[in-house]
C-alpha positions in Angstrom: -21.0 0.6 -1.2 -22.3 4.0 -0.3 -19.9 7.0 -0.4 -20.4 9.6 2.4 -20.8 13.3 1.6 -18.0 15.7 0.9 -15.9 16.5 4.0 -15.5 20.3 4.5 -12.2 22.1 4.1 -11.9 25.2 6.3 -11.4 28.7 4.7 -7.9 29.1 6.2 -6.6 26.1 4.2 -4.9 27.0 0.9 -6.8 25.2 -1.8 -5.6 24.1 -5.3 -7.2 25.5 -8.4 -9.1 22.2 -8.9 -11.0 22.5 -5.6 -13.9 24.4 -7.2 -13.7 23.1 -10.8 -12.2 19.6 -10.6 -9.7 20.5 -13.2 -6.0 21.1 -12.3 -5.5 23.8 -14.8 -2.0 24.9 -13.8 -0.8 21.3 -13.8 -2.2 20.7 -17.3 -0.5 23.9 -18.6 2.8 22.8 -17.1 2.8 19.7 -19.2 4.0 21.7 -22.2 7.3 22.2 -20.4 8.0 18.4 -20.8 11.4 18.3 -19.1 11.6 17.4 -15.4 12.0 20.3 -13.1 15.3 20.7 -11.2 14.6 21.8 -7.6 16.7 24.2 -5.6 17.8 23.5 -2.1 15.2 25.9 -0.8 12.5 24.0 -2.7 13.8 20.6 -1.5 13.4 21.8 2.1 9.8 22.5 1.4 9.4 19.0 -0.1 11.0 17.5 3.0 8.4 19.2 5.1 5.4 18.1 3.2 6.8 14.6 2.7 7.3 14.2 6.4 3.7 15.2 6.9 2.7 12.6 4.3 4.6 9.9 6.1 2.9 10.8 9.4 -0.5 10.7 7.8 0.2 7.2 6.3 1.4 6.0 9.7 -1.7 7.4 11.4 -3.9 5.5 8.9 -1.8 2.3 9.4 -2.6 2.4 13.1 -6.3 2.1 12.2 -6.1 -1.0 10.1 -8.1 -3.8 11.6 -11.3 -5.8 10.8 -14.5 -3.8 11.1 -13.0 -0.4 10.2 -14.5 1.1 7.1 -12.5 2.7 4.4 -14.6 5.8 4.9 -13.3 6.0 8.5 -9.7 5.9 7.1 -10.7 8.8 4.8 -12.0 10.8 7.8 -8.8 10.3 9.8 -6.6 11.2 6.8 -8.7 14.3 6.0 -8.8 15.6 9.6 -5.1 14.9 10.3 -4.2 16.7 7.1 -6.3 19.7 7.8 -5.2 19.9 11.4 -1.6 20.3 10.2 -2.4 23.1 7.8 -2.3 21.1 4.6 -4.8 20.2 1.9 -5.5 16.5 1.0 -4.5 16.5 -2.7 -6.8 13.8 -4.0 -9.9 15.7 -3.0 -11.7 17.0 -6.1 -8.7 16.2 -8.3 -10.4 15.5 -11.6 -13.5 15.2 -9.4 -12.2 12.4 -7.1 -14.6 12.6 -4.2 -12.4 11.7 -1.2 -9.2 12.7 0.5 -7.3 9.4 0.2 -7.3 6.3 -2.0 -8.1 3.0 -0.3 -7.6 0.0 -2.5 -8.7 -3.4 -1.1 -7.7 -6.8 -2.4 -8.2 -6.9 -6.2 -8.3 -3.0 -6.5 -5.0 -2.0 -8.2 -5.3 1.7 -7.3 -7.5 4.8 -6.9 -10.1 3.0 -4.7 -12.8 5.4 -3.4 -13.3 5.2 0.4 -16.9 4.1 1.2 -18.8 2.2 3.9 -17.1 -1.2 3.2 -15.8 -2.8 6.4 -12.4 -4.3 6.2 -12.5 -8.1 6.7 -10.0 -10.4 8.4 -7.8 -11.6 5.6 -8.1 -8.5 3.4 -5.2 -6.5 2.2 -5.6 -2.7 1.8 -3.4 0.0 0.2 -3.6 3.5 1.6 -2.4 6.2 -0.8 -1.8 9.6 0.7 -1.0 12.9 -1.0 -0.8 16.3 0.8 -0.3 19.9 -0.3 1.6 22.2 2.1 2.7 25.7 1.2 2.1 24.8 -2.4 4.2 21.7 -2.5 3.1 18.0 -2.8 3.9 14.7 -1.2 2.8 11.3 -2.4 3.3 7.9 -0.8 1.4 4.7 -0.2 1.7 1.3 1.6 -0.2 -2.0 1.5 -1.3 -3.5 4.9 -2.6 -6.8 6.1 -6.0 -6.7 7.8 -6.3 -9.0 10.9 -4.3 -12.2 11.6 -5.6 -14.5 8.8 -4.1 -13.0 5.6 -3.1 -15.9 3.3 0.6 -16.3 2.9 0.5 -15.7 -0.9 -1.1 -12.3 -0.3 1.6 -11.5 2.3 4.3 -12.6 -0.2 2.7 -10.3 -2.8 3.0 -7.4 -0.4 6.6 -8.2 0.5 7.7 -8.6 -3.2 6.0 -5.3 -4.1 7.9 -3.5 -1.3 11.2 -5.1 -2.2 10.9 -4.3 -5.9 10.4 -0.6 -5.0 13.4 -0.6 -2.7 15.6 -2.3 -5.4 14.6 0.3 -7.9 15.4 3.1 -5.5 18.8 1.6 -4.9 19.7 2.0 -8.6 18.8 5.7 -8.7 21.6 8.2 -9.2 22.6 10.9 -11.6 22.8 9.6 -15.2 20.5 6.6 -14.8 17.8 6.3 -17.4 14.3 6.4 -15.9 13.3 3.6 -18.3 15.8 1.2 -16.7 13.8 1.2 -13.4 11.2 -1.0 -15.1 13.8 -3.8 -15.8 14.8 -3.8 -12.1 11.3 -4.1 -10.9 10.2 -6.6 -13.5 13.2 -8.9 -12.8 12.4 -9.1 -9.1 8.6 -9.4 -9.5 8.8 -12.1 -12.2 11.2 -14.0 -10.0 8.6 -14.0 -7.2 5.9 -15.3 -9.6 3.9 -12.1 -9.9 3.3 -9.5 -12.6 3.8 -5.8 -13.1 0.8 -3.7 -13.9 1.6 -1.7 -17.1 -1.2 0.9 -17.0 0.0 3.2 -14.3 3.4 4.8 -13.6 5.5 6.9 -11.2 5.8 10.6 -11.9 7.5 13.9 -11.2 6.2 15.8 -8.3 6.8 19.1 -6.5 4.7 22.3 -7.2 2.4 20.0 -9.1 0.8 16.7 -8.1 2.0 15.1 -11.4 4.6 16.4 -13.8 7.5 15.1 -15.9 9.0 12.5 -15.9 6.7 9.6 -16.4 8.2 6.4 -14.9 6.7 3.1 -16.1 7.5 0.1 -13.9 7.7 -2.6 -16.5 10.7 -3.8 -18.6 10.9 -2.5 -22.2 9.2 0.8 -21.6 10.3 3.9 -23.5 10.4 6.5 -20.8 12.5 9.6 -21.6 15.2 11.4 -19.7 18.1 10.5 -17.4 18.2 11.4 -13.7 19.8 14.7 -12.7 20.5 16.2 -9.3 17.3 18.0 -8.1 14.9 15.8 -10.0 12.0 14.9 -7.6 9.7 12.0 -8.5 7.8 8.9 -7.3 8.3 5.2 -7.9 5.1 3.3 -7.2 4.9 -0.2 -8.6 1.5 -1.9 -8.7 2.0 -5.7 -8.6 -0.7 -8.2 -9.4 -0.9 -11.8 -8.2 -2.1 -13.0 -11.6 -2.2 -11.2 -14.9 -0.9 -7.6 -15.2 -4.1 -6.5 -17.0 -6.6 -4.3 -15.3 -10.0 -2.8 -15.9 -12.2 -0.1 -14.2 -15.4 0.0 -12.2 -18.2 2.2 -13.4 -17.1 5.1 -11.1 -14.2 5.6 -13.7 -11.7 5.8 -10.9 -11.4 2.3 -9.3 -8.9 0.2 -11.2 -9.1 -3.5 -10.6 -7.3 -6.6 -11.8 -9.0 -8.1 -14.8 -8.8 -11.6 -13.4 -10.0 -10.6 -9.9 -6.8 -11.6 -8.2 -5.2 -9.4 -5.5 -2.9 -6.5 -6.2 -0.4 -4.6 -4.0 1.4 -1.3 -4.2 4.1 0.7 -2.4 5.3 4.3 -3.2 7.9 6.7 -2.1 8.7 10.3 -3.1 12.5 11.0 -3.6 14.9 13.6 -4.9 18.1 12.8 -6.8 21.4 13.7 -5.0 25.0 13.7 -6.1 25.4 10.1 -4.8 22.0 8.6 -5.2 18.6 9.7 -3.9 17.1 11.1 -0.7 14.0 9.2 0.3 11.7 12.0 1.4 8.9 9.8 2.6 11.0 7.2 4.3 9.6 5.2 7.2 10.3 6.6 10.7 11.4 4.8 13.9 7.8 5.4 15.1 6.2 3.9 11.9 4.1 0.9 12.7 5.8 -2.3 11.5 4.8 -4.1 8.3 3.9 -7.7 8.4 7.3 -9.2 8.0 8.8 -6.7 10.5 6.2 -7.9 13.0 7.1 -11.6 12.4 10.8 -10.9 12.6 10.4 -9.0 15.9 8.3 -11.8 17.3 10.8 -14.5 16.3 13.6 -12.5 17.9 12.0 -12.6 21.3 13.8 -15.3 23.3 11.8 -18.1 24.8 11.2 -17.6 28.6 13.9 -19.4 30.6 12.8 -22.1 33.1 12.5 -21.0 36.7 14.5 -22.7 39.5 11.2 -24.2 40.7 10.4 -25.6 37.2 13.9 -27.1 37.0 13.6 -28.7 40.4 10.2 -30.2 39.5 11.5 -31.6 36.2 14.4 -33.2 38.1 12.1 -34.8 40.6 10.0 -36.2 37.8 13.1 -37.7 36.1 14.3 -39.2 39.4 
């Protein structure tokens, strides 16, 4: 599918070092520090601000999801909303990524490039948003159903992916080994009959898009470090319906399942507190409902009661 031309970024928007070159030089230089940064309260306040914006952007994209919408249209809305709020869309030009958001449809595991593909009834699509505001980064994503005819197994995949993330987040607190998150996620996913992609991982985030620690999502990984108050990072499991193995399209970005079966992903950015974590990208009361929330709200609506006239008519029929 054709990819539209670059969307402009106004002069007043602060741009990262990779905007012109495609290479995040400062981020790469920071990798020599190795240990996870510990954020101050002042820095955490900045993270709250950019992460709230990230949540609002994802919700704005979610409201667009329906058959016939192109992933390029999603990119346009994400790009414009981000710019309008004084931020920079972090994916744009990051290692030459050509768009402002990642849109991953069906068998695409992650890093799908928005193009002129029209979403179809029965698709699932992940929207992965990252923004930079005042030099600080947010990162989150969610997977959505397209239309009213998504197969139940796809819906189950989405729900299991979401729940595995939330279970992992529930275990986070000072002193927990990052490597142990993979066991929590794998236990839930294997129990649901799906598999955990082993290629991609969560990561530290803050002044840089990606930094220490790396956080694999599978059991038996060898991730370093334990959580400390002030660590800020993402957890973002990619869960496949079939095999965990993936491959890439020729664009060198789009990761897809090797067996062609669907994949889903959810991601939050969080910071470690004294008692657990603060979810910086949490869903808001105004966030559009996910598929199971829609079904739960529909089932909670009481059936309309019979009117007095209906009751009288039924009684006459019985008599």
